C-alpha positions as CSV (number, residue, x, y, z in Angstrom):
1,M,60.9,-15.0,-2.4
2,G,63.3,-17.9,-2.7
3,D,66.7,-18.3,-1.3
4,R,68.3,-17.6,-4.7
5,D,66.3,-14.4,-5.3
6,L,67.3,-13.1,-1.7
7,E,71.1,-13.9,-2.6
8,F,70.9,-12.1,-6.0
9,L,69.2,-9.2,-4.5
10,K,72.0,-8.9,-1.5
11,N,74.8,-9.1,-4.1
12,N,73.3,-6.5,-6.3
13,L,72.6,-4.3,-3.3
14,E,76.0,-4.5,-1.9
15,A,77.2,-3.7,-5.5
16,H,75.1,-0.7,-5.7
17,I,76.3,0.6,-2.2
18,L,79.7,0.3,-3.2
19,R,79.3,2.3,-6.3
20,C,77.3,4.5,-4.3
21,S,80.0,5.1,-1.7
22,K,82.4,5.8,-4.7
23,V,80.3,8.5,-5.9
24,L,80.2,9.9,-2.6
25,E,83.9,9.9,-2.6
26,L,84.0,11.4,-6.1
27,L,81.7,14.0,-5.1
28,V,83.6,15.0,-1.9
29,S,86.7,15.5,-4.0
30,D,84.4,17.3,-6.9
31,S,86.1,14.8,-9.5
32,I,82.9,12.8,-10.6
33,T,83.5,10.9,-13.9
34,P,80.9,9.8,-16.7
35,E,80.9,6.2,-15.8
36,Y,79.2,6.9,-12.4
37,Q,76.8,9.1,-13.9
38,T,74.0,6.5,-13.9
39,E,74.4,6.2,-10.2
40,V,74.3,10.2,-9.8
41,N,71.1,10.3,-11.7
42,L,69.5,7.6,-9.7
43,I,70.3,9.0,-6.4
44,L,69.0,12.5,-7.6
45,D,65.7,10.7,-8.5
46,L,65.6,9.0,-5.1
47,I,66.0,12.3,-3.1
48,K,63.7,14.4,-5.8
49,Y,60.8,11.9,-5.3
50,E,61.1,10.6,-1.7
51,K,58.8,13.3,-0.2
52,S,55.8,12.4,-2.5
53,Q,54.8,8.9,-1.4
54,T,52.5,8.7,-4.5
55,I,55.2,9.4,-7.0
56,A,57.8,7.2,-5.3
57,S,55.4,4.3,-5.4
58,M,54.6,4.6,-9.2
59,G,55.9,2.0,-11.6
60,E,55.7,2.5,-15.5
61,E,53.7,5.7,-14.7
62,R,56.7,7.6,-13.4
63,N,57.8,7.4,-17.3
64,F,55.0,9.7,-18.0
65,I,56.0,12.0,-15.2
66,E,59.5,12.4,-16.5
67,L,57.9,13.1,-19.9
68,I,56.2,16.1,-18.5
69,N,59.0,17.1,-16.5
70,G,61.0,17.8,-19.9
71,V,58.3,20.4,-21.1
72,P,60.1,23.8,-20.1
73,S,56.5,25.7,-19.9
74,V,54.7,23.1,-17.5
75,A,55.3,23.5,-13.9
76,I,54.1,20.7,-11.6
77,Q,54.3,21.2,-8.0
78,G,53.3,18.4,-5.3
79,Y,51.9,19.5,-1.9
80,N,50.7,17.3,1.2
81,K,47.8,18.0,3.4
82,N,49.4,20.8,5.2
83,R,50.3,22.6,2.0
84,E,54.0,21.9,2.3
85,L,56.2,21.3,-1.1
86,I,56.9,17.7,-1.7
87,Y,57.4,17.8,-5.3
88,W,58.8,20.5,-7.7
89,N,60.0,19.8,-11.3
90,K,62.6,21.7,-13.6
91,A,59.9,23.8,-15.2
92,S,58.7,25.0,-11.5
93,E,62.3,26.3,-11.0
94,L,62.5,28.2,-14.5
95,I,59.1,29.5,-14.2
96,Y,59.0,30.6,-10.4
97,G,62.6,31.1,-9.7
98,Y,63.0,28.9,-6.8
99,T,65.6,25.8,-7.0
100,F,64.1,22.6,-5.6
101,S,66.4,22.9,-2.5
102,E,64.7,26.1,-1.9
103,A,61.5,25.3,-2.4
104,I,60.9,21.7,-0.7
105,G,59.3,21.8,2.4
106,K,58.0,25.2,2.0
107,R,54.2,26.2,2.2
108,L,52.6,26.9,-1.3
109,E,51.2,30.4,0.1
110,Q,54.8,31.1,1.2
111,L,56.2,30.3,-2.6
112,I,53.8,31.4,-5.3
113,I,50.7,32.9,-4.0
114,P,50.5,36.8,-3.9
115,E,49.6,38.0,-0.3
116,A,46.1,39.3,-1.6
117,M,45.1,35.6,-2.8
118,Q,46.8,33.7,0.3
119,S,43.7,33.6,2.5
120,V,41.3,32.2,-0.3
121,V,43.6,29.8,-1.8
122,V,44.5,28.2,1.7
123,A,40.7,27.8,2.4
124,G,40.1,26.3,-1.0
125,I,42.9,23.9,-0.3
126,N,41.7,23.1,3.0
127,D,38.1,22.6,1.7
128,W,39.4,20.0,-1.0
129,F,41.6,17.9,1.6
130,N,38.9,17.9,4.2
131,K,35.6,18.3,2.2
132,G,36.4,16.8,-1.2
133,I,35.6,20.2,-2.7
134,A,37.8,20.3,-5.9
135,I,39.7,23.5,-6.8
136,P,38.5,24.3,-10.4
137,A,41.2,24.8,-13.2
138,G,41.6,28.5,-14.8
139,E,43.7,31.4,-15.4
140,L,45.8,32.8,-12.3
141,V,48.2,35.5,-11.9
142,L,50.8,33.9,-9.5
143,Q,54.1,35.1,-8.0
144,R,57.8,34.7,-8.8
145,K,60.7,34.4,-6.3
146,D,61.3,38.2,-7.2
147,L,57.7,38.9,-6.4
148,T,57.0,39.7,-10.2
149,P,53.7,38.4,-11.5
150,I,53.5,35.1,-13.7
151,H,50.5,34.3,-15.8
152,V,49.5,30.7,-15.9
153,F,46.6,28.2,-16.6
154,S,46.5,26.1,-13.4
155,S,44.8,22.8,-13.0
156,H,45.1,20.4,-10.0
157,V,44.4,16.8,-9.3
158,M,44.5,14.9,-6.0
159,L,46.4,11.9,-5.6
160,G,45.7,9.5,-2.6
161,E,42.2,11.0,-2.0
162,G,40.6,9.0,0.9
163,T,44.1,7.9,2.4
164,D,45.7,9.4,5.2
165,N,48.1,10.9,3.1
166,P,46.4,12.7,0.2
167,E,48.6,14.8,-2.0
168,M,47.5,17.9,-4.3
169,F,49.4,18.4,-7.6
170,C,49.1,21.6,-9.4
171,V,50.1,21.6,-13.0
172,D,50.8,25.2,-14.2
173,V,51.0,26.1,-17.9
174,D,53.2,29.3,-18.5
175,L,51.0,32.0,-20.2
176,S,53.5,34.9,-20.0
177,E,53.7,35.0,-23.8
178,I,49.9,35.0,-24.3
179,A,49.4,37.6,-21.6
180,A,52.0,39.8,-23.1
181,L,50.2,39.5,-26.5
182,K,46.9,40.5,-25.0
183,D,48.3,43.4,-23.4
184,A,49.8,44.5,-26.9
185,N,46.3,43.9,-28.3
186,T,44.7,46.0,-25.5
187,N,47.3,48.7,-26.1
188,L,46.8,48.6,-30.0
189,E,43.0,48.6,-29.5
190,K,43.1,51.4,-27.1
191,Q,45.2,53.5,-29.6
192,A,42.7,52.6,-32.3
193,H,39.8,53.6,-30.2
194,F,40.9,56.6,-28.0
195,D,42.1,60.1,-28.6
196,K,45.7,60.3,-27.4
197,L,45.6,64.0,-25.9
198,T,42.2,63.8,-24.3
199,N,42.1,59.8,-23.5
200,I,38.2,59.9,-24.5
201,Y,36.9,57.9,-27.7
202,N,37.8,58.8,-31.0
203,R,35.9,59.1,-34.4
204,H,37.1,55.4,-35.3
205,Y,35.4,54.1,-32.2
206,F,32.3,56.1,-32.8
207,D,31.9,54.4,-36.4
208,T,31.9,51.0,-34.6
209,V,29.1,51.6,-32.0
210,I,26.8,53.9,-34.1
211,N,25.1,51.5,-36.1
212,K,24.6,49.2,-33.0
213,K,23.2,52.2,-31.1
214,L,20.7,52.9,-34.0
215,S,19.4,49.3,-34.3
216,Q,18.8,49.2,-30.4
217,M,16.8,52.5,-30.5
218,I,14.5,51.3,-33.5
219,I,14.2,47.5,-32.2
220,Q,13.9,48.4,-28.5
221,K,12.2,51.7,-28.9
222,K,15.0,53.6,-26.9
223,D,15.2,57.3,-27.0
224,L,18.7,58.2,-28.5
225,S,20.0,61.8,-28.9
226,L,22.9,63.7,-30.2
227,I,24.8,66.7,-29.0
228,M,27.6,68.5,-30.8
229,F,29.4,71.1,-29.5
230,D,32.9,72.9,-29.8
231,I,34.9,75.7,-28.2
232,D,34.1,79.4,-28.9
233,F,37.0,81.0,-30.6
234,F,39.4,78.1,-29.7
235,K,41.9,79.5,-32.8
236,L,42.6,82.8,-30.7
237,I,43.3,80.5,-27.5
238,N,46.2,78.7,-29.6
239,D,47.3,82.0,-31.5
240,Q,47.6,84.1,-28.2
241,F,48.7,81.5,-25.8
242,G,50.3,78.5,-27.8
243,H,49.4,75.3,-28.6
244,D,50.4,73.8,-25.1
245,V,47.6,76.1,-23.4
246,G,45.2,75.1,-26.1
247,D,45.8,71.4,-25.3
248,N,45.5,72.0,-21.6
249,A,42.1,73.7,-22.4
250,L,41.0,70.8,-24.1
251,V,42.0,68.4,-21.3
252,E,40.3,70.6,-18.7
253,L,37.2,70.7,-20.9
254,I,37.1,66.8,-20.9
255,R,37.3,66.7,-16.9
256,I,34.2,69.3,-16.7
257,V,32.3,67.4,-19.2
258,K,32.9,63.9,-17.4
259,E,31.6,65.3,-14.2
260,I,28.5,66.2,-15.6
261,I,27.5,63.4,-18.1
262,R,26.5,59.9,-17.3
263,E,28.7,56.9,-17.2
264,D,27.0,55.2,-20.2
265,D,26.8,58.4,-22.3
266,V,29.3,58.0,-25.4
267,F,31.7,60.8,-25.3
268,I,33.7,61.3,-28.7
269,R,36.4,63.7,-29.7
270,W,35.2,64.3,-33.4
271,G,38.0,66.4,-34.4
272,G,40.2,69.5,-33.4
273,E,38.0,71.3,-30.7
274,E,34.5,69.4,-31.7
275,F,33.0,66.8,-29.7
276,I,30.0,64.6,-30.1
277,L,27.8,63.1,-27.0
278,L,25.7,60.2,-28.0
279,L,23.3,59.7,-24.9
280,E,20.0,57.4,-24.4
281,A,17.7,60.5,-23.7
282,D,14.9,62.2,-25.6
283,K,15.3,65.9,-26.9
284,P,14.3,67.8,-24.1
285,Q,16.7,65.6,-21.7
286,A,19.1,66.2,-24.1
287,V,18.5,70.1,-24.3
288,I,19.1,69.8,-20.4
289,T,22.3,68.3,-20.8
290,A,23.5,70.5,-23.1
291,E,22.8,73.4,-21.0
292,K,24.3,72.1,-17.9
293,L,27.5,71.6,-19.9
294,R,27.3,75.1,-21.5
295,L,26.9,76.6,-17.9
296,G,29.3,74.3,-16.0
297,I,32.2,75.0,-18.7
298,E,31.7,78.8,-18.5
299,A,31.7,78.8,-14.8
300,A,34.5,76.2,-14.3
301,T,37.1,78.0,-17.0
302,S,36.2,81.5,-15.6
303,K,37.7,80.2,-12.2
304,S,40.8,78.7,-13.8
305,V,44.2,80.3,-13.3
306,D,45.9,77.7,-15.6
307,I,43.8,78.2,-18.9
308,P,42.2,81.2,-20.3
309,S,38.2,81.5,-19.7
310,F,36.4,80.1,-22.8
311,T,32.6,79.1,-23.7
312,C,31.0,76.5,-26.1
313,S,28.3,76.3,-28.5
314,F,26.0,73.5,-28.9
315,G,23.5,71.8,-31.3
316,V,21.2,69.2,-30.3
317,V,19.0,66.8,-32.3
318,S,16.8,63.6,-31.5
319,M,17.9,60.4,-33.4
320,Q,14.2,59.3,-33.7
321,G,13.0,59.4,-37.4
322,F,16.7,59.0,-38.6
323,S,17.6,55.7,-40.4
324,S,21.3,56.8,-40.6
325,F,23.9,58.7,-38.6
326,E,24.9,60.7,-41.8
327,D,21.4,62.2,-41.9
328,A,21.2,63.0,-38.2
329,Y,25.1,64.5,-38.3
330,K,23.9,66.8,-41.1
331,L,21.2,68.4,-39.1
332,V,23.1,68.5,-35.8
333,D,26.0,70.2,-37.8
334,E,23.4,72.9,-38.8
335,K,22.3,73.5,-35.3
336,L,25.8,73.9,-34.0
337,Y,26.3,76.1,-36.8
338,L,23.2,78.1,-36.0
339,A,24.4,78.5,-32.3
340,K,27.9,80.0,-33.6
341,N,26.2,82.4,-35.9
342,S,23.4,83.5,-33.3
343,G,26.2,84.9,-30.7
344,R,28.0,81.6,-29.4
345,N,27.7,80.5,-25.8
346,R,24.2,78.8,-26.6
347,V,22.3,75.7,-27.1
348,E,20.3,75.3,-30.4
349,A,17.9,72.5,-30.9
């Protein structure tokens, strides 16, 4: 650099210092004017980037960083080797709730990592800094300043790797709206597939799985049986005790049945007080299950003080030999009808 360059730099630097001094005076007096806004923005940038050596040393690449900074749903944070915050863009403030001045210098786990995740996250970051084992991108549920959860897709990059001062940058995309849509879809699916009162599968769900179950039975040569049962004299319970007690009886029935059947048995409220069980078992095993249910329901309700005692009648068929559910259903319905007409509280197979 020649003397003329040094003189030019000196004169410009003196002028800049004078204008910065003027900005400081105006800030103290709270009377900043538009003509000094350029200096204000420059000073803010110097403060903003000084903690990150990587970004502070960037040339034209910094324009790209500034472009991303303008996207309100993309939070960018930078951390040093001690996991202390060195960079925090405007979107980070909006998404996580901390201002730049509140966040700067704090450790990652103190800011946005839920307590249950902290030890795993710290270990992963340390492995990246010390062993070069990168952290994979993925969906995470992190934490805002007010401790509420925030769904993000988080990706990470290490800048200055192999130097004495590596810096890890996290790019978090806010997935809150997508997460809300997923929750809404899950709720809609539950409403479509589950009975509101008993919280077990409904007839609509059964229609979606029965053909798949029949195909598995045929292709994989699996045993499959159908049990249909209902509450004996359920109308009398509603008439004598009211529909609230009738509803409680149905809920108690579900509790009893769930304690006896297996987790992978498909339990359906067919309608009213009628229920269907689809289980991977041959006919003798299905009859044993139906008998356990019959005895269990009778014993449990006879001891209850909240609902009147009741019994159930059962029909059982094997799905072997049936190419459609409709044909099997006709037969199991006939078996249930036979149990009802033969004195109730019995199993017909």
